Structure formats: C-alpha cells, structure tokens
C-alpha positions as CSV (number, residue, x, y, z in Angstrom):
1,M,100.2,-70.7,-82.7
2,T,96.8,-71.4,-81.0
3,R,96.4,-72.2,-77.3
4,G,95.4,-75.8,-78.3
5,N,98.7,-76.3,-80.1
6,L,100.6,-75.4,-77.0
7,T,99.0,-78.2,-74.9
8,S,101.9,-80.7,-74.8
9,T,104.5,-78.0,-74.5
10,A,102.8,-76.8,-71.3
11,L,102.4,-80.3,-70.0
12,A,106.1,-81.0,-70.7
13,L,106.9,-77.9,-68.6
14,C,104.7,-79.3,-65.8
15,A,106.5,-82.6,-66.0
16,I,110.0,-80.9,-65.6
17,T,109.0,-78.4,-62.9
18,L,111.0,-80.0,-60.2
19,L,113.9,-80.5,-62.6
20,L,114.0,-76.7,-63.2
21,A,113.2,-75.8,-59.6
22,S,116.7,-74.5,-59.0
23,S,116.8,-71.1,-60.8
24,H,120.5,-70.7,-60.6
25,L,122.7,-71.6,-63.5
26,V,124.2,-75.1,-63.5
27,G,127.5,-75.6,-65.3
28,A,126.8,-72.6,-67.6
29,Q,130.0,-72.0,-69.4
30,T,131.5,-72.2,-72.9
31,T,132.2,-75.9,-72.6
32,P,130.1,-78.5,-70.8
33,T,130.9,-79.2,-67.2
34,G,132.6,-82.6,-66.8
35,T,133.0,-85.3,-69.4
36,L,129.6,-87.0,-69.2
37,A,128.1,-87.6,-72.7
38,F,125.4,-89.8,-74.1
39,E,126.7,-93.1,-75.6
40,V,124.5,-92.7,-78.6
41,A,122.2,-89.9,-79.7
42,S,120.0,-89.1,-82.7
43,V,119.0,-85.5,-83.5
44,K,116.5,-84.8,-86.2
45,P,114.4,-81.7,-87.2
46,N,110.6,-82.2,-86.6
47,K,108.6,-80.7,-89.4
48,S,105.2,-82.0,-88.3
49,G,104.0,-78.5,-87.4
50,D,101.5,-79.7,-84.7
51,G,103.2,-77.5,-82.1
52,R,103.3,-80.2,-79.4
53,A,106.4,-80.9,-77.3
54,M,107.2,-83.8,-75.0
55,I,110.3,-84.5,-72.9
56,G,110.9,-87.8,-71.2
57,M,113.5,-89.4,-69.0
58,A,113.3,-93.1,-68.3
59,P,115.2,-95.6,-66.1
60,G,118.3,-96.9,-67.8
61,G,119.5,-93.5,-69.0
62,R,117.2,-93.0,-71.9
63,F,116.3,-89.4,-72.8
64,T,113.7,-88.5,-75.4
65,A,112.5,-85.2,-76.7
66,T,109.8,-84.9,-79.3
67,S,109.1,-81.7,-81.3
68,V,111.1,-79.6,-78.7
69,P,112.6,-76.2,-79.5
70,L,116.3,-75.7,-78.7
71,R,115.4,-72.9,-76.2
72,L,113.4,-75.4,-74.1
73,L,116.2,-77.9,-74.3
74,M,118.6,-75.2,-73.0
75,Q,116.2,-74.6,-70.1
76,V,116.3,-78.2,-69.1
77,A,120.1,-78.6,-69.6
78,H,121.0,-75.6,-67.6
79,S,118.2,-75.4,-65.1
80,V,117.1,-71.9,-66.1
81,Q,113.9,-70.0,-66.9
82,P,113.1,-68.6,-70.3
83,F,114.0,-65.0,-69.2
84,Q,117.5,-66.2,-68.3
85,I,118.4,-67.1,-72.0
86,V,119.7,-64.0,-73.9
87,G,120.5,-63.7,-77.6
88,G,120.5,-66.2,-80.4
89,P,118.5,-66.5,-83.6
90,D,114.7,-66.6,-83.8
91,W,114.7,-70.3,-84.7
92,L,115.8,-71.2,-81.1
93,G,112.2,-70.9,-80.1
94,S,110.4,-71.8,-83.4
95,D,112.3,-74.8,-85.0
96,R,111.5,-78.2,-83.4
97,F,113.7,-81.2,-82.9
98,D,113.4,-84.9,-82.0
99,I,116.1,-86.4,-79.9
100,V,116.6,-90.0,-78.8
101,A,119.7,-90.6,-76.6
102,K,121.0,-93.2,-74.2
103,A,123.5,-92.9,-71.4
104,P,126.5,-95.2,-71.2
105,E,125.9,-98.6,-69.5
106,G,126.7,-98.5,-65.8
107,E,126.5,-94.7,-65.6
108,A,124.8,-94.6,-62.2
109,T,126.8,-92.5,-59.8
110,G,125.6,-89.2,-58.4
111,D,122.3,-87.5,-58.9
112,P,120.5,-88.9,-62.0
113,G,118.9,-85.6,-62.9
114,E,122.2,-83.7,-62.8
115,R,123.9,-86.5,-64.8
116,M,121.2,-86.2,-67.5
117,R,121.6,-82.4,-67.6
118,Q,125.4,-82.8,-68.0
119,M,124.9,-85.2,-70.9
120,L,122.3,-83.0,-72.5
121,R,124.7,-80.0,-72.2
122,S,127.4,-82.0,-74.0
123,L,124.9,-83.0,-76.7
124,L,123.9,-79.4,-77.4
125,A,127.5,-78.2,-77.5
126,E,128.4,-81.0,-80.0
127,R,125.4,-81.1,-82.3
128,F,124.3,-77.5,-82.2
129,Q,127.8,-76.0,-81.8
130,L,126.3,-74.2,-78.8
131,T,128.7,-72.0,-76.8
132,I,127.5,-69.7,-74.1
133,H,128.8,-67.6,-71.2
134,T,127.1,-66.2,-68.1
135,E,126.5,-62.7,-67.0
136,T,124.9,-61.1,-64.0
137,R,122.4,-58.4,-65.0
138,Q,120.1,-56.1,-63.0
139,M,116.5,-57.2,-63.8
140,P,113.0,-57.1,-62.3
141,I,112.6,-59.8,-59.7
142,Y,110.0,-60.7,-57.1
143,A,110.5,-61.3,-53.4
144,L,108.2,-63.9,-51.8
145,V,107.2,-62.4,-48.4
146,V,104.6,-62.9,-45.6
147,A,101.7,-60.7,-46.5
148,R,100.5,-59.8,-43.0
149,S,102.4,-57.6,-40.6
150,D,101.5,-59.9,-37.7
151,G,103.1,-62.9,-39.6
152,K,99.9,-64.9,-39.7
153,L,99.8,-67.4,-42.6
154,G,96.9,-68.4,-44.8
155,A,94.6,-71.3,-44.0
156,K,96.1,-73.4,-46.8
157,L,99.7,-73.1,-45.7
158,T,100.6,-75.0,-42.6
159,P,103.6,-76.6,-41.0
160,A,104.3,-80.1,-42.4
161,T,102.3,-82.9,-40.7
162,V,104.7,-85.6,-41.9
163,D,108.4,-86.0,-41.3
164,C,109.3,-86.6,-45.0
165,S,113.0,-87.4,-44.3
166,A,111.9,-90.2,-41.9
167,A,109.2,-91.4,-44.4
168,R,111.8,-91.7,-47.1
169,G,114.1,-93.6,-44.8
170,R,111.2,-96.1,-44.0
171,R,110.7,-96.7,-47.7
172,G,114.4,-97.6,-48.0
173,G,114.8,-95.8,-51.3
174,G,111.7,-97.4,-52.7
175,P,109.2,-95.7,-55.0
176,P,107.5,-92.4,-53.9
177,P,103.9,-92.6,-52.5
178,A,101.0,-92.6,-54.9
179,P,99.7,-89.2,-56.0
180,P,96.9,-87.8,-53.9
181,Q,93.3,-88.1,-54.9
182,P,91.4,-84.9,-56.0
183,G,90.9,-82.7,-52.9
184,Q,93.5,-84.7,-50.9
185,R,96.7,-83.0,-49.6
186,M,100.0,-84.6,-50.6
187,D,102.0,-86.0,-47.7
188,C,105.5,-85.7,-49.2
189,G,106.3,-84.2,-52.5
190,F,105.2,-81.4,-54.9
191,M,102.7,-81.6,-57.8
192,V,102.1,-78.8,-60.2
193,G,99.2,-78.8,-62.6
194,L,97.2,-76.3,-64.6
195,G,96.2,-73.6,-62.0
196,R,97.0,-76.0,-59.1
197,M,99.9,-76.7,-56.7
198,N,99.7,-79.4,-54.1
199,A,102.7,-79.9,-51.8
200,G,103.6,-81.7,-48.6
201,G,106.8,-81.3,-46.6
202,I,108.6,-78.8,-48.7
203,P,110.5,-75.6,-47.8
204,T,109.2,-72.2,-49.0
205,S,112.4,-71.8,-51.1
206,L,111.1,-74.6,-53.4
207,L,107.8,-72.8,-53.7
208,A,109.7,-69.6,-54.6
209,S,111.6,-71.4,-57.3
210,T,108.5,-72.9,-58.8
211,L,106.7,-69.6,-58.8
212,S,109.5,-68.2,-60.9
213,Q,108.4,-70.5,-63.7
214,Q,104.9,-69.1,-63.5
215,V,105.6,-65.4,-63.3
216,G,108.6,-65.1,-65.6
217,R,110.9,-63.6,-63.1
218,T,113.4,-64.8,-60.5
219,V,111.6,-65.2,-57.2
220,L,113.6,-65.0,-54.0
221,D,112.4,-66.5,-50.8
222,K,112.3,-63.7,-48.2
223,T,109.5,-65.1,-46.1
224,G,111.8,-65.9,-43.2
225,L,109.9,-69.2,-42.7
226,T,112.0,-72.2,-41.8
227,G,111.2,-75.9,-41.8
228,S,108.8,-77.6,-44.1
229,Y,105.3,-76.8,-45.0
230,D,102.1,-78.3,-46.6
231,F,100.0,-76.2,-48.9
232,E,97.4,-76.2,-51.6
233,L,97.1,-73.4,-54.1
234,T,94.4,-72.9,-56.8
235,Y,94.5,-70.1,-59.3
236,A,93.7,-69.1,-62.9
237,P,96.5,-70.5,-65.1
238,E,97.4,-67.3,-66.8
239,Q,101.0,-68.4,-67.4
240,L,102.9,-71.7,-67.5
241,G,106.6,-71.4,-68.1
242,G,105.9,-68.2,-70.0
243,L,103.2,-69.8,-72.2
244,P,99.5,-68.8,-72.3
245,P,97.1,-71.3,-70.7
246,P,96.7,-74.3,-73.0
247,Q,93.6,-76.3,-73.9
248,L,93.4,-80.1,-73.6
249,N,92.2,-81.7,-76.9
250,G,90.3,-78.5,-77.7
251,A,88.5,-78.3,-74.3
252,P,89.3,-75.7,-71.7
253,P,91.6,-76.9,-68.8
254,P,89.7,-78.2,-65.8
255,V,90.1,-75.1,-63.7
256,D,87.5,-73.0,-62.0
257,P,86.8,-70.1,-64.3
258,N,86.3,-67.9,-61.3
259,A,89.6,-68.8,-59.8
260,P,91.7,-65.8,-58.6
261,S,95.0,-64.7,-60.2
262,L,98.1,-66.3,-58.9
263,F,99.0,-63.1,-57.1
264,T,95.6,-63.0,-55.4
265,A,95.6,-66.7,-54.6
266,L,99.0,-66.5,-52.9
267,Q,97.7,-63.8,-50.5
268,E,94.2,-65.1,-49.9
269,Q,95.1,-68.8,-49.6
270,L,98.7,-68.9,-48.3
271,G,99.1,-65.5,-46.7
272,L,102.1,-64.7,-48.9
273,K,102.7,-62.1,-51.5
274,L,105.1,-61.2,-54.3
275,D,106.8,-57.8,-54.0
276,S,108.3,-56.4,-57.1
277,E,112.0,-55.5,-56.8
278,R,115.1,-55.2,-59.0
279,G,118.1,-57.4,-58.3
280,P,121.0,-59.4,-59.9
281,V,120.0,-62.3,-62.2
282,E,122.4,-64.7,-63.8
283,V,121.7,-65.2,-67.5
284,L,123.0,-67.3,-70.2
285,V,124.3,-65.3,-73.2
286,I,124.5,-67.2,-76.5
287,D,127.8,-66.7,-78.3
288,R,127.4,-69.2,-81.1
289,V,124.8,-71.7,-82.2
290,E,124.1,-73.6,-85.5
291,Q,121.5,-75.8,-87.0
292,P,122.4,-79.4,-86.4
293,T,123.1,-81.9,-89.2
294,A,120.3,-84.5,-89.2
295,D,121.3,-88.1,-88.7
C-alpha cells in the first residue's frame, strides 16, 4: 500500500487521538463490560480497495466507520495502541469494513466516549465473535523525563497561562473554543496534526499517552512535573499510529522537510526526552475471531 493510500487512515487516527489517549485497557475481557449495545447496526465488508479509513462519532449516538480494519476498531473500542493487540489472523489488519450504528434513544448518562466504546465492544463480540483476554508482558517502553539535570524546560513548554477548569465553568458546558490560527497557541485543549502538536492547559501525563501513539511503545510520564502546561511541538512525521507518513491528495504533508525527528524535537523544543526501558505492558490477546456475516 502506498503512502497516499494511507491518508485517511492516518487522519482517522489523528481524529481519535484523545479517544485513545489512555493507554491502559478499558473493559478488556472475554465478554463486553456492561450491557450497553447499539440499538441498530449494519456491518458490511468494504471491497473498494482505495485503502482509506474514516471513523466518525456524531451527536445523537451515531457511529460510522468506513473502510476500517478490525484491528483499528479494536484500538478504538478498548483504548489501546497497535502493539497492545496480540494474535489473530492476518485479515484483522487487511480486510476493511463499513459500520453504521446508532445508540438507543435516551442513552445519555455517563461519559459519551466511554459509552460509545462499550457499545462498540458489544458489537465486535456479537458480529465478529471476538473474544479476548488480557495479559501483562515485559516489553520495551519509554519513560518521558526532563532532559536537563538542572530541571530547566524548553522554551516551548511553559506552565499553563489559562485556568482551563475555570474557563470550562464559565462556558457552562457549551462548545469548546475555536481552534487556534496557524502559529497561535491553543488556550485549552490538545490538537495533533501531521508533525505538529499544539496544547494548552494539559498535564504531561496526556502528552506521554499521546506520544505512545507516535512511537509505538507505552510511554510513562516520569517527568515529575505537576499541574498543567502549554506547549507546541513541530517534528518530522515519521510515524502516526504505527503508519508511515501519509500524503494528502498526492502532495506531501505541509511539514517543514528540515524538521527534526520527534525525539530531537522533544529535547530541543520542550526540554524533555524519551529514555528506553523495559516494563510491564497490558496487552489484548485474541482467543477467537470470525469474519462477520454481511447484512
């Protein structure tokens, strides 16, 4: 598959970055956690062959997935990274599926993202006969630490300038602020693009979780930094959720070709670094999975 054919898959991973930010397993067991399930759902194989994948979640409990492999659906459903899924046939990453599903009317209690994940887990168990269990294995990991012995941080990592909790309270649960303009730092939130991160008012633990998606390993926050921070990070997009850097409509992504690697950018711009270690990592082990019957 060419880099151009991976475009929408990479963009889909960008869109669900915050959904996957927690790298621990959520409800990973042989039967789905709870009883939440979609009211109606359609699952069909996608034979288009264009290699693009899109995932969408809309108000009202509507979930759509277009040309998405089961392995990516498992990542979303269980809040895991690719390296945390073990076993299964090759078609988990090669065969594509279209899903259109709707939550029951009035299903509005609790965290909407977690409700959607629970319903997706139920769908995968029912339609793909997916059963799994968890194991803890010793694997290579990274520790996110402060690079300098004197504790000085990089110029682009600073304590948050806005009290985001207070800002959310003033909005009264309204919509989030508009995305920042190019070159403008985000006040409250986290945006991840091709070779770029822009964040305002977030803890370094969320940065560590997001880095895990970029480097293909669990990243533990060992910076010792407390509170919330603003930062901007620009780097060469060598990886995105384990995928090579995509192209947009045949053109290279709008990233400085002279941009440093992610590892270099972390140290030069934020004053942080990734130290290689080995540690316990929870993984999903596939016990059973079958091709679904199209409806």
